[in-house]
DOMARMAR-790067 format. One record per atom (N, C-alpha, C): residue in one letter; y negated, z negated, x negated; residue number from 0. Coordinates in Angstrom, 3 decimals. Each point is the difference from the previous one (the first is absolute). Example, Ala and Ser with C-alpha at 12.3 -4.5 7.8 and 13.67 -1.06 7.14 Angstrom:
<rs>
[r 'A',[5.690,-7.800,-13.190],0]
[r 'A',[-1.190,0.000,0.890],0]
[r 'A',[-1.200,0.000,-0.900],0]
[r 'S',[-1.050,0.720,0.350],1]
[r 'S',[-1.190,-0.060,-0.820],1]
[r 'S',[-1.090,-0.730,0.770],1]
</rs>
This chain:
<rs>
[r 'M',[1.922,-23.847,-4.752],0]
[r 'M',[-1.154,0.024,-0.752],0]
[r 'M',[0.523,1.304,-1.004],0]
[r 'I',[-0.870,0.537,0.462],1]
[r 'I',[-0.262,1.187,-1.201],1]
[r 'I',[-1.144,0.199,-0.822],1]
[r 'D',[0.828,-0.705,-1.464],2]
[r 'D',[-0.961,-0.378,-1.601],2]
[r 'D',[0.614,0.956,-0.508],2]
[r 'L',[-0.515,1.177,-0.701],3]
[r 'L',[0.859,1.022,-0.938],3]
[r 'L',[-1.125,-0.201,-1.488],3]
[r 'P',[0.740,0.112,-0.778],4]
[r 'P',[-1.077,0.453,-1.201],4]
[r 'P',[-1.029,1.087,0.870],4]
[r 'E',[-1.282,0.240,-0.335],5]
[r 'E',[-0.770,0.871,0.356],5]
[r 'E',[0.141,1.483,-0.446],5]
[r 'S',[0.806,-0.010,-1.069],6]
[r 'S',[0.488,1.603,-0.456],6]
[r 'S',[1.130,0.215,0.845],6]
[r 'E',[0.931,-0.721,0.218],7]
[r 'E',[0.860,0.298,1.161],7]
[r 'E',[-0.394,0.489,1.356],7]
[r 'L',[-0.926,-0.980,0.443],8]
[r 'L',[-0.676,0.030,1.629],8]
[r 'L',[-0.602,1.616,-0.092],8]
[r 'R',[-0.714,0.173,-0.946],9]
[r 'R',[-0.688,1.323,-0.197],9]
[r 'R',[0.667,1.218,0.287],9]
[r 'E',[1.212,-0.384,-1.290],10]
[r 'E',[1.082,0.970,0.348],10]
[r 'E',[0.817,0.747,1.419],10]
[r 'R',[-0.264,-1.206,0.739],11]
[r 'R',[1.096,-0.089,0.937],11]
[r 'R',[-0.958,0.630,1.384],11]
[r 'L',[-1.342,-0.690,0.046],12]
[r 'L',[-0.872,0.333,0.494],12]
[r 'L',[-0.767,1.519,-0.040],12]
[r 'A',[0.183,0.833,-0.973],13]
[r 'A',[-0.240,1.236,-0.668],13]
[r 'A',[1.279,0.934,0.686],13]
[r 'T',[1.209,-0.545,0.354],14]
[r 'T',[0.781,0.576,0.458],14]
[r 'T',[-0.079,0.159,1.749],14]
[r 'A',[-0.329,-1.305,0.282],15]
[r 'A',[-0.156,-0.059,1.300],15]
[r 'A',[-1.183,1.323,0.140],15]
[r 'L',[-0.983,-0.086,-0.431],16]
[r 'L',[-1.318,0.897,0.171],16]
[r 'L',[-0.773,0.204,-1.276],16]
[r 'S',[0.001,1.465,-0.482],17]
[r 'S',[-0.193,0.051,-1.447],17]
[r 'S',[-1.850,0.383,0.314],17]
[r 'V',[-0.693,-1.124,0.033],18]
[r 'V',[-1.582,0.445,0.369],18]
[r 'V',[-0.351,-1.766,-0.995],18]
[r 'S',[-1.054,0.471,-1.008],19]
[r 'S',[-0.189,-1.026,-1.226],19]
[r 'S',[-0.826,-0.745,1.163],19]
[r 'R',[-0.821,-0.094,0.594],20]
[r 'R',[-1.209,-0.720,0.865],20]
[r 'R',[1.049,-0.926,0.530],20]
[r 'W',[0.705,0.277,0.904],21]
[r 'W',[1.373,-0.439,0.662],21]
[r 'W',[0.610,-0.939,-0.810],21]
[r 'V',[0.594,0.675,-0.950],22]
[r 'V',[0.587,-1.270,-0.856],22]
[r 'V',[-0.538,-1.159,-0.008],22]
[r 'D',[-1.454,0.357,-0.903],23]
[r 'D',[-0.725,-1.030,-0.318],23]
[r 'D',[-0.210,-1.169,0.807],23]
[r 'D',[-0.437,0.857,1.552],24]
[r 'D',[-0.393,-0.901,0.953],24]
[r 'D',[1.205,-1.097,0.655],24]
[r 'V',[1.126,0.583,-0.079],25]
[r 'V',[1.227,-1.008,0.629],25]
[r 'V',[0.359,-0.890,-1.399],25]
[r 'A',[0.403,0.749,-0.764],26]
[r 'A',[-0.098,-0.995,-1.231],26]
[r 'A',[-1.144,-1.566,-0.580],26]
[r 'S',[-1.303,0.581,0.444],27]
[r 'S',[-0.842,-1.076,-0.154],27]
[r 'S',[0.462,-1.112,0.852],27]
[r 'G',[0.740,0.024,1.381],28]
[r 'G',[0.180,-1.001,0.926],28]
[r 'G',[1.299,-0.766,-0.255],28]
[r 'A',[0.201,0.306,-1.211],29]
[r 'A',[1.866,-1.007,-0.735],29]
[r 'A',[-0.387,-1.274,-0.197],29]
[r 'P',[1.009,-0.529,0.234],30]
[r 'P',[1.235,-0.019,0.443],30]
[r 'P',[-0.147,0.139,1.522],30]
[r 'Y',[0.741,0.158,0.658],31]
[r 'Y',[0.696,0.199,1.418],31]
[r 'Y',[0.825,-0.724,0.844],31]
[r 'Q',[-0.239,-0.557,0.927],32]
[r 'Q',[0.906,-1.058,0.540],32]
[r 'Q',[1.120,0.305,0.190],32]
[r 'D',[0.028,1.387,0.910],33]
[r 'D',[1.226,0.637,0.332],33]
[r 'D',[-0.199,1.264,0.160],33]
[r 'V',[0.765,1.121,0.433],34]
[r 'V',[0.015,1.259,-0.106],34]
[r 'V',[-0.794,0.298,1.045],34]
[r 'E',[-0.460,-0.452,1.268],35]
[r 'E',[-0.885,0.290,0.769],35]
[r 'E',[-1.540,-0.002,-0.374],35]
[r 'A',[0.405,-1.426,-0.636],36]
[r 'A',[-1.926,0.296,-0.778],36]
[r 'A',[-0.136,0.693,-0.768],36]
[r 'L',[1.176,0.543,-0.959],37]
[r 'L',[-0.290,1.054,-0.848],37]
[r 'L',[-0.310,1.351,0.817],37]
[r 'V',[0.792,0.214,1.319],38]
[r 'V',[-0.521,1.116,0.528],38]
[r 'V',[-1.071,0.001,0.937],38]
[r 'A',[-0.149,-1.144,0.514],39]
[r 'A',[-1.451,0.231,0.366],39]
[r 'A',[-1.231,0.203,-1.042],39]
[r 'S',[0.216,-0.810,-1.041],40]
[r 'S',[-0.937,0.539,-1.159],40]
[r 'S',[-0.460,1.708,-0.165],40]
[r 'A',[1.423,0.187,-0.261],41]
[r 'A',[0.058,1.971,-0.045],41]
[r 'A',[-0.093,0.573,0.831],41]
[r 'E',[0.082,-0.336,1.655],42]
[r 'E',[-0.716,0.727,1.003],42]
[r 'E',[-1.773,-0.170,0.141],42]
[r 'R',[-0.343,-1.128,-0.525],43]
[r 'R',[-1.618,-0.183,-0.160],43]
[r 'R',[-0.574,0.865,-1.500],43]
[r 'A',[0.978,0.058,-0.781],44]
[r 'A',[-0.805,0.761,-1.033],44]
[r 'A',[0.401,1.374,0.163],44]
[r 'G',[0.752,0.384,0.623],45]
[r 'G',[-0.038,1.579,0.688],45]
[r 'G',[-0.982,0.237,1.308],45]
[r 'D',[-0.637,-0.576,0.446],46]
[r 'D',[-0.682,0.161,0.990],46]
[r 'D',[-1.399,0.244,-0.330],46]
[r 'P',[-0.429,1.433,0.296],47]
[r 'P',[0.599,1.018,-0.391],47]
[r 'P',[0.040,0.634,-1.426],47]
[r 'L',[0.800,0.812,-0.137],48]
[r 'L',[0.212,0.555,-1.580],48]
[r 'L',[-1.127,1.023,-0.147],48]
[r 'T',[-0.433,0.159,-0.967],49]
[r 'T',[-1.205,1.359,0.047],49]
[r 'T',[0.832,0.976,-0.287],49]
[r 'D',[-0.640,0.822,0.165],50]
[r 'D',[0.512,1.533,-0.386],50]
[r 'D',[0.573,0.656,-1.522],50]
[r 'A',[-0.688,-1.030,-0.761],51]
[r 'A',[0.384,0.271,-1.236],51]
[r 'A',[1.347,-0.927,-0.520],51]
[r 'E',[-0.101,-0.914,0.904],52]
[r 'E',[1.158,-1.004,-0.098],52]
[r 'E',[1.064,0.562,0.841],52]
[r 'I',[-0.044,0.525,1.272],53]
[r 'I',[1.174,0.933,0.083],53]
[r 'I',[0.626,1.276,-0.444],53]
[r 'D',[-0.588,0.790,-0.847],54]
[r 'D',[0.130,0.732,-0.965],54]
[r 'D',[0.546,-0.125,-0.995],54]
[r 'E',[-0.425,-1.824,-0.438],55]
[r 'E',[0.771,-0.724,-1.242],55]
[r 'E',[1.268,0.171,0.599],55]
[r 'A',[0.314,-0.900,1.099],56]
[r 'A',[1.388,-0.334,0.081],56]
[r 'A',[0.716,1.136,0.636],56]
[r 'M',[-0.508,0.978,0.475],57]
[r 'M',[0.791,1.014,0.552],57]
[r 'M',[0.795,0.964,-1.274],57]
[r 'A',[-0.507,-0.025,-1.341],58]
[r 'A',[0.328,0.881,-1.042],58]
[r 'A',[1.546,-0.840,-0.505],58]
[r 'H',[0.151,-0.787,1.139],59]
[r 'H',[1.372,-0.636,-0.390],59]
[r 'H',[1.054,-0.114,0.946],59]
[r 'H',[-0.475,0.526,1.251],60]
[r 'H',[1.014,0.312,1.125],60]
[r 'H',[0.687,1.487,-0.405],60]
[r 'P',[1.168,-0.134,0.582],61]
[r 'P',[0.672,1.391,0.339],61]
[r 'P',[-0.425,0.511,1.144],61]
[r 'R',[0.358,1.696,-0.119],62]
[r 'R',[-0.356,0.485,1.635],62]
[r 'R',[1.824,-0.420,0.573],62]
[r 'I',[-0.944,-0.455,1.416],63]
[r 'I',[1.066,-0.333,1.204],63]
[r 'I',[1.104,0.758,-0.062],63]
[r 'G',[1.131,-0.488,0.182],64]
[r 'G',[1.197,0.947,-0.187],64]
[r 'G',[0.650,0.237,-0.805],64]
[r 'E',[-0.441,0.236,-1.523],65]
[r 'E',[0.418,0.007,-1.364],65]
[r 'E',[0.031,-1.178,-0.766],65]
[r 'S',[0.673,-0.105,-1.308],66]
[r 'S',[0.390,-1.220,-0.389],66]
[r 'S',[-1.039,0.333,-1.330],66]
[r 'P',[-0.306,-1.105,-0.355],67]
[r 'P',[-0.821,-0.615,-0.968],67]
[r 'P',[0.377,0.607,-1.196],67]
[r 'V',[-1.063,-0.017,-1.041],68]
[r 'V',[0.646,0.857,-1.221],68]
[r 'V',[-0.327,-1.357,-0.990],68]
[r 'G',[1.122,-0.274,-0.955],69]
[r 'G',[-0.042,-0.953,-1.058],69]
[r 'G',[0.685,-1.008,0.832],69]
[r 'E',[-0.215,-1.192,-0.792],70]
[r 'E',[0.577,-1.134,-0.396],70]
[r 'E',[-1.066,-1.178,-0.044],70]
[r 'G',[0.825,-0.939,1.130],71]
[r 'G',[-1.381,-1.340,-0.006],71]
[r 'G',[0.050,-0.707,1.172],71]
[r 'A',[-0.658,-1.179,0.135],72]
[r 'A',[0.054,-0.645,1.324],72]
[r 'A',[-0.654,0.133,0.850],72]
[r 'A',[-1.102,1.107,-0.352],73]
[r 'A',[-0.698,0.815,1.382],73]
[r 'A',[1.117,1.228,0.912],73]
[r 'Q',[0.637,0.407,-1.046],74]
[r 'Q',[0.679,1.440,0.236],74]
[r 'Q',[0.854,-0.698,0.940],74]
[r 'E',[0.956,-0.771,-0.708],75]
[r 'E',[1.200,-1.037,0.692],75]
[r 'E',[-0.673,0.088,1.501],75]
[r 'F',[-0.967,-1.054,0.324],76]
[r 'F',[-0.394,-0.362,1.311],76]
[r 'F',[-0.472,1.460,0.619],76]
[r 'S',[-0.502,0.986,-0.373],77]
[r 'S',[0.131,1.077,0.734],77]
[r 'S',[1.174,0.338,0.455],77]
[r 'R',[1.020,0.233,-1.046],78]
[r 'R',[1.415,0.350,0.065],78]
[r 'R',[0.590,-0.478,1.431],78]
[r 'R',[-0.558,-1.196,-0.033],79]
[r 'R',[0.940,-1.151,1.383],79]
[r 'R',[-0.807,0.441,1.200],79]
[r 'E',[-1.318,-0.219,-0.273],80]
[r 'E',[-1.132,0.068,1.252],80]
[r 'E',[0.116,1.384,0.709],80]
[r 'Q',[0.666,1.018,-0.627],81]
[r 'Q',[0.312,1.589,0.620],81]
[r 'Q',[1.537,0.038,0.457],81]
[r 'E',[0.434,-0.731,-0.095],82]
[r 'E',[1.774,0.092,0.195],82]
[r 'E',[-0.174,0.462,1.509],82]
[r 'A',[-0.347,-0.685,0.785],83]
[r 'A',[0.303,0.380,1.490],83]
[r 'A',[-0.503,1.087,0.704],83]
[r 'S',[-1.385,0.566,-1.205],84]
[r 'S',[-0.271,1.162,0.473],84]
[r 'S',[0.621,1.057,-0.425],84]
[r 'Q',[0.887,0.240,-0.733],85]
[r 'Q',[0.949,0.884,-1.206],85]
[r 'Q',[0.994,0.041,0.793],85]
[r 'Q',[0.306,-0.578,0.921],86]
[r 'Q',[1.421,-0.325,0.617],86]
[r 'Q',[0.128,0.820,1.256],86]
[r 'T',[0.098,1.299,-0.418],87]
[r 'T',[0.174,1.033,1.281],87]
[r 'T',[0.653,0.831,-0.336],87]
[r 'D',[0.750,0.702,1.052],88]
[r 'D',[0.905,1.609,-0.095],88]
[r 'D',[-0.960,0.962,0.343],88]
[r 'D',[-1.440,-0.759,0.969],89]
[r 'D',[-0.648,1.226,0.752],89]
[r 'D',[-0.494,0.774,-0.912],89]
[r 'A',[-0.016,1.016,0.199],90]
[r 'A',[-0.261,1.177,-1.367],90]
[r 'A',[-1.635,0.165,0.867],90]
[r 'R',[-0.131,0.048,1.545],91]
[r 'R',[-1.263,0.110,0.357],91]
[r 'R',[-0.935,-1.412,-0.256],91]
[r 'L',[0.420,-0.689,-0.327],92]
[r 'L',[-0.967,-1.254,-0.331],92]
[r 'L',[-0.190,0.207,-1.345],92]
[r 'A',[0.818,0.377,-0.924],93]
[r 'A',[-0.346,-0.091,-1.387],93]
[r 'A',[-1.005,1.363,-0.199],93]
[r 'R',[0.266,1.052,0.815],94]
[r 'R',[-1.077,1.227,0.002],94]
[r 'R',[-1.090,-1.031,0.448],94]
[r 'A',[0.159,-0.474,1.249],95]
[r 'A',[-1.898,-0.419,0.765],95]
[r 'A',[-0.465,-0.708,-1.355],95]
[r 'L',[0.729,-0.893,-0.530],96]
[r 'L',[-0.372,-0.695,-1.019],96]
[r 'L',[-0.882,0.400,-1.381],96]
[r 'A',[0.685,1.084,-0.207],97]
[r 'A',[-0.113,0.965,-1.253],97]
[r 'A',[-1.471,0.821,0.268],97]
[r 'E',[0.365,0.579,1.236],98]
[r 'E',[-1.328,0.471,0.373],98]
[r 'E',[-1.285,-0.383,0.166],98]
[r 'G',[0.271,-1.260,0.483],99]
[r 'G',[-1.134,-1.028,0.549],99]
[r 'G',[-0.501,-0.577,-1.526],99]
[r 'N',[0.618,-0.189,-0.843],100]
[r 'N',[-0.563,-0.583,-1.080],100]
[r 'N',[-0.913,1.001,-0.760],100]
[r 'A',[0.354,1.363,-0.116],101]
[r 'A',[-0.304,0.983,-0.539],101]
[r 'A',[-1.483,0.159,0.779],101]
[r 'T',[0.121,-0.285,1.544],102]
[r 'T',[-1.286,0.600,0.814],102]
[r 'T',[-1.144,-1.228,-0.550],102]
[r 'Y',[0.890,-0.944,-0.238],103]
[r 'Y',[-1.030,-1.643,0.097],103]
[r 'Y',[-0.745,0.171,-1.499],103]
[r 'E',[0.668,0.181,-0.834],104]
[r 'E',[-0.279,-0.001,-1.612],104]
[r 'E',[-1.319,1.467,0.146],104]
[r 'E',[0.190,0.804,0.686],105]
[r 'E',[-0.633,1.219,-0.117],105]
[r 'E',[-1.565,-0.384,0.651],105]
[r 'R',[0.358,-0.934,1.264],106]
[r 'R',[-1.145,-0.161,0.924],106]
[r 'R',[-0.816,-1.379,-0.893],106]
[r 'F',[0.583,-1.058,-0.635],107]
[r 'F',[-0.823,-1.229,-0.332],107]
[r 'F',[0.324,-0.074,-1.380],107]
[r 'D',[0.674,1.031,-0.731],108]
[r 'D',[0.011,-0.197,-1.581],108]
[r 'D',[0.283,-0.743,-0.704],108]
[r 'R',[1.119,-1.037,0.757],109]
[r 'R',[0.899,-0.725,-0.777],109]
[r 'R',[1.276,0.246,0.868],109]
[r 'V',[1.297,-0.819,-0.721],110]
[r 'V',[0.928,-0.371,0.716],110]
[r 'V',[-0.175,-1.042,1.503],110]
[r 'F',[0.923,0.587,1.220],111]
[r 'F',[-0.006,-0.925,1.191],111]
[r 'F',[0.567,-1.299,-0.779],111]
[r 'L',[-0.658,-1.091,0.572],112]
[r 'L',[0.214,-1.511,-0.124],112]
[r 'L',[0.677,-0.787,1.327],112]
[r 'I',[1.065,-0.566,-0.067],113]
[r 'I',[0.320,-0.637,1.021],113]
[r 'I',[0.976,-1.240,-0.156],113]
[r 'R',[-0.164,-1.458,0.464],114]
[r 'R',[1.051,-0.927,-0.594],114]
[r 'R',[1.628,0.553,1.028],114]
[r 'A',[0.661,0.459,-1.027],115]
[r 'A',[0.897,0.689,0.638],115]
[r 'A',[1.192,-0.832,0.165],115]
[r 'A',[0.267,-1.616,-0.541],116]
[r 'A',[1.075,-0.936,0.507],116]
[r 'A',[-0.344,-0.008,1.212],116]
[r 'G',[1.102,-0.030,0.883],117]
[r 'G',[0.487,-0.267,1.212],117]
[r 'G',[-0.321,1.083,0.878],117]
[r 'R',[-0.657,1.150,-0.551],118]
[r 'R',[0.224,1.431,0.980],118]
[r 'R',[0.744,0.948,-0.588],118]
[r 'S',[0.270,0.647,1.195],119]
[r 'S',[1.212,1.030,-0.138],119]
[r 'S',[-0.735,1.222,-0.180],119]
[r 'R',[0.564,1.248,-0.713],120]
[r 'R',[-0.821,0.945,-0.319],120]
[r 'R',[-0.408,0.340,1.447],120]
[r 'E',[0.324,0.087,0.927],121]
[r 'E',[-0.676,0.430,1.356],121]
[r 'E',[-1.333,-0.399,0.148],121]
[r 'E',[0.100,-1.095,0.097],122]
[r 'E',[-1.334,-1.027,-0.276],122]
[r 'E',[-1.189,0.499,-1.044],122]
[r 'I',[0.611,0.238,-0.882],123]
[r 'I',[-1.116,0.024,-1.052],123]
[r 'I',[-0.350,1.721,0.248],123]
[r 'V',[0.673,0.690,0.364],124]
[r 'V',[-0.425,1.579,0.629],124]
[r 'V',[-0.688,0.025,0.667],124]
[r 'E',[0.374,-1.164,1.220],125]
[r 'E',[-1.158,-0.053,1.389],125]
[r 'E',[-1.279,-0.411,-1.025],125]
[r 'E',[0.072,-0.925,-0.581],126]
[r 'E',[-1.393,-0.679,-0.712],126]
[r 'E',[-0.919,1.080,-0.718],126]
[r 'L',[1.068,0.644,-0.592],127]
[r 'L',[-0.961,0.961,-1.072],127]
[r 'L',[-0.586,1.081,0.810],127]
[r 'Q',[0.878,0.168,1.799],128]
[r 'Q',[-0.746,1.244,0.521],128]
[r 'Q',[-1.488,-0.750,0.555],128]
[r 'R',[0.327,-1.169,0.181],129]
[r 'R',[-1.126,-0.475,0.698],129]
[r 'R',[-1.344,-0.373,-0.861],129]
[r 'R',[0.024,-0.334,-1.236],130]
[r 'R',[-0.634,-0.462,-0.685],130]
[r 'R',[-0.354,1.387,-0.866],130]
[r 'L',[0.544,1.535,0.296],131]
[r 'L',[-0.583,0.647,-0.733],131]
[r 'L',[-1.258,0.597,1.219],131]
[r 'T',[0.129,-0.152,1.022],132]
[r 'T',[-1.002,0.369,1.177],132]
[r 'T',[-1.992,-1.010,-0.329],132]
[r 'L',[0.325,-0.970,-0.977],133]
[r 'L',[-0.714,-1.228,-0.422],133]
[r 'L',[-1.596,0.771,-0.876],133]
[r 'D',[-0.758,-0.524,0.331],134]
[r 'D',[-1.252,0.299,-1.170],134]
[r 'D',[0.181,-0.655,-1.135],134]
[r 'D',[-0.704,0.463,-0.900],135]
[r 'D',[0.358,-0.647,-1.613],135]
[r 'D',[-0.391,-1.618,0.083],135]
[r 'E',[-1.206,-0.206,0.093],136]
[r 'E',[0.193,-1.557,0.259],136]
[r 'E',[0.708,-0.689,0.158],136]
[r 'S',[0.674,-0.251,1.651],137]
[r 'S',[0.735,-0.261,0.927],137]
[r 'S',[1.239,-0.198,-1.110],137]
[r 'E',[0.707,1.217,-0.390],138]
[r 'E',[1.257,-0.093,-0.742],138]
[r 'E',[-0.363,-0.457,-1.460],138]
[r 'K',[-0.895,0.275,-0.522],139]
[r 'K',[0.033,-1.056,-1.241],139]
[r 'K',[-0.387,-1.312,0.355],139]
[r 'R',[-0.172,-0.455,0.940],140]
[r 'R',[0.073,-1.460,0.490],140]
[r 'R',[1.416,-0.634,0.378],140]
[r 'I',[0.637,1.304,0.245],141]
[r 'I',[1.362,-0.557,0.616],141]
[r 'I',[0.792,-0.012,-1.395],141]
[r 'V',[-0.156,0.582,-0.860],142]
[r 'V',[0.602,0.371,-1.211],142]
[r 'V',[0.081,-1.520,-0.771],142]
[r 'G',[-1.320,-0.257,-0.076],143]
[r 'G',[-0.380,-1.503,-0.760],143]
[r 'G',[0.891,-0.896,0.972],143]
[r 'E',[-0.300,0.007,1.245],144]
[r 'E',[0.835,-0.944,0.588],144]
[r 'E',[1.470,0.109,0.118],144]
[r 'Q',[0.850,1.041,-0.406],145]
[r 'Q',[0.854,0.272,-0.330],145]
[r 'Q',[0.839,-0.307,-1.256],145]
[r 'L',[-1.011,-0.162,-1.111],146]
[r 'L',[0.185,-0.551,-1.226],146]
[r 'L',[0.282,-1.424,-0.255],146]
[r 'V',[-1.235,-0.653,1.127],147]
[r 'V',[0.280,-1.556,-0.329],147]
[r 'V',[1.517,-0.119,0.681],147]
[r 'E',[-0.147,0.646,1.393],148]
[r 'E',[1.673,-0.521,0.450],148]
[r 'E',[0.957,-0.079,-0.970],148]
[r 'I',[0.374,1.410,-0.265],149]
[r 'I',[1.014,0.076,-1.259],149]
[r 'I',[-0.362,-1.142,-1.153],149]
[r 'A',[-1.181,0.123,-0.236],150]
[r 'A',[0.067,-1.871,-0.829],150]
[r 'A',[0.587,-0.967,-0.001],150]
[r 'A',[-0.342,-0.153,1.559],151]
[r 'A',[0.395,-1.592,0.407],151]
[r 'A',[1.277,0.153,0.180],151]
[r 'L',[0.487,0.967,0.126],152]
[r 'L',[1.536,0.340,0.439],152]
[r 'L',[0.768,-0.701,-1.323],152]
[r 'R',[-0.329,1.186,-1.006],153]
[r 'R',[0.305,-0.408,-1.568],153]
[r 'R',[-0.333,-1.086,-0.437],153]
[r 'L',[-1.051,-0.841,0.372],154]
[r 'L',[0.108,-1.426,-0.539],154]
[r 'L',[0.816,-0.968,0.899],154]
[r 'R',[0.028,0.124,1.206],155]
[r 'R',[1.123,-1.084,0.722],155]
[r 'R',[1.344,0.436,-0.498],155]
[r 'Q',[0.448,1.304,-0.612],156]
[r 'Q',[1.306,0.054,-0.994],156]
[r 'Q',[0.123,-0.289,-1.078],156]
[r 'M',[-1.245,-0.067,-0.864],157]
[r 'M',[0.200,-1.045,-1.426],157]
[r 'M',[-0.358,-0.977,0.364],157]
[r 'F',[-0.069,-0.881,0.781],158]
[r 'F',[-0.294,-1.101,0.020],158]
[r 'F',[0.421,-0.829,1.347],158]
[r 'G',[0.347,0.559,0.868],159]
[r 'G',[0.786,-0.992,1.273],159]
[r 'G',[1.703,0.455,-0.893],159]
[r 'E',[0.315,-0.473,1.440],160]
[r 'E',[1.432,-0.504,-0.099],160]
[r 'E',[0.828,1.420,0.428],160]
[r 'S',[1.275,0.415,-0.847],161]
[r 'S',[0.613,1.030,0.111],161]
[r 'S',[1.269,-0.190,1.046],161]
[r 'S',[0.023,0.935,0.487],162]
[r 'S',[1.523,0.107,0.965],162]
[r 'S',[1.001,-0.017,-1.051],162]
[r 'A',[1.218,-0.778,0.165],163]
[r 'A',[1.390,0.107,-1.037],163]
[r 'A',[0.476,1.303,0.499],163]
[r 'E',[-0.125,0.688,1.068],164]
[r 'E',[0.661,1.228,0.506],164]
[r 'E',[-0.660,1.169,-0.815],164]
[r 'T',[-1.182,0.032,0.217],165]
[r 'T',[-0.847,1.015,-0.643],165]
[r 'T',[-0.514,-0.160,-1.538],165]
[r 'G',[-0.421,-1.132,-0.516],166]
[r 'G',[-0.756,-0.363,-0.985],166]
[r 'G',[-1.387,0.194,0.021],166]
[r 'R',[-0.565,0.257,1.460],167]
[r 'R',[-1.259,0.031,-0.218],167]
[r 'R',[-0.559,-0.871,1.697],167]
[r 'G',[-1.240,0.058,-0.136],168]
[r 'G',[-0.591,-1.163,0.796],168]
[r 'G',[0.308,0.941,1.496],168]
[r 'A',[0.426,-1.180,1.294],169]
[r 'A',[0.053,0.427,1.418],169]
[r 'A',[-1.285,1.010,0.399],169]
[r 'E',[-1.129,-0.263,-0.679],170]
[r 'E',[-1.090,0.375,0.704],170]
[r 'E',[-0.340,1.754,-0.767],170]
[r 'T',[0.667,0.424,-0.830],171]
[r 'T',[0.148,0.978,-0.827],171]
[r 'T',[1.178,1.045,0.150],171]
[r 'A',[1.148,-0.524,0.452],172]
[r 'A',[1.330,0.713,0.120],172]
[r 'A',[-0.414,1.148,1.059],172]
[r 'S',[0.268,1.243,-0.562],173]
[r 'S',[0.074,1.072,1.047],173]
[r 'S',[1.009,0.015,1.083],173]
[r 'P',[-0.367,0.496,0.937],174]
[r 'P',[1.329,-0.104,0.880],174]
[r 'P',[0.890,1.484,-0.238],174]
[r 'R',[1.088,-0.060,0.219],175]
[r 'R',[0.798,1.151,-0.230],175]
[r 'R',[0.048,0.624,1.466],175]
[r 'E',[-0.161,1.187,-0.225],176]
[r 'E',[0.306,1.034,1.262],176]
[r 'E',[1.417,-0.085,0.138],176]
[r 'P',[0.511,-0.312,1.476],177]
[r 'P',[1.489,0.007,0.272],177]
[r 'P',[0.462,1.465,-0.867],177]
[r 'A',[1.522,-0.215,-0.168],178]
[r 'A',[0.849,1.455,-0.486],178]
[r 'A',[-0.047,0.292,1.243],178]
[r 'A',[0.218,1.681,-0.301],179]
[r 'A',[-0.091,1.009,0.991],179]
[r 'A',[1.534,0.268,0.273],179]
</rs>
């Protein structure tokens, strides 16, 4: 059972997705029987996010491949989510990501956002290149979907069972690339 004081629930929800209306919608459904009921409510509340809500949420996401600035729960989630994407000695991939980020920002006037957890840097670069070919509306829809995916992962991590090995839920643990 997920039954927290409202202020604590709202704080955790805002860490998962910093969108006021979404936090209100999800919090209004509490208490939740289990984490999957919470996630289902969160996904419904985020389907879809408006353009203004996407902008509100994007203000709290770092550029992919760069460490978040500051301290706090949301920044710590971002650091862990990007771990696998940052573990490479491949200068070509690092350059492709930096150049792709710059092109994306110029084209769409926001940072590139992707659910990084569970993806390698190569997979992220491939998806970045694919998304650069999309029209503005299609890309904005995908950004909203990615924000909700990230929120669902964070909620599972905050409210689900942790792995003793990593301290993270199995659903959110980023795979490590094999050492060269």
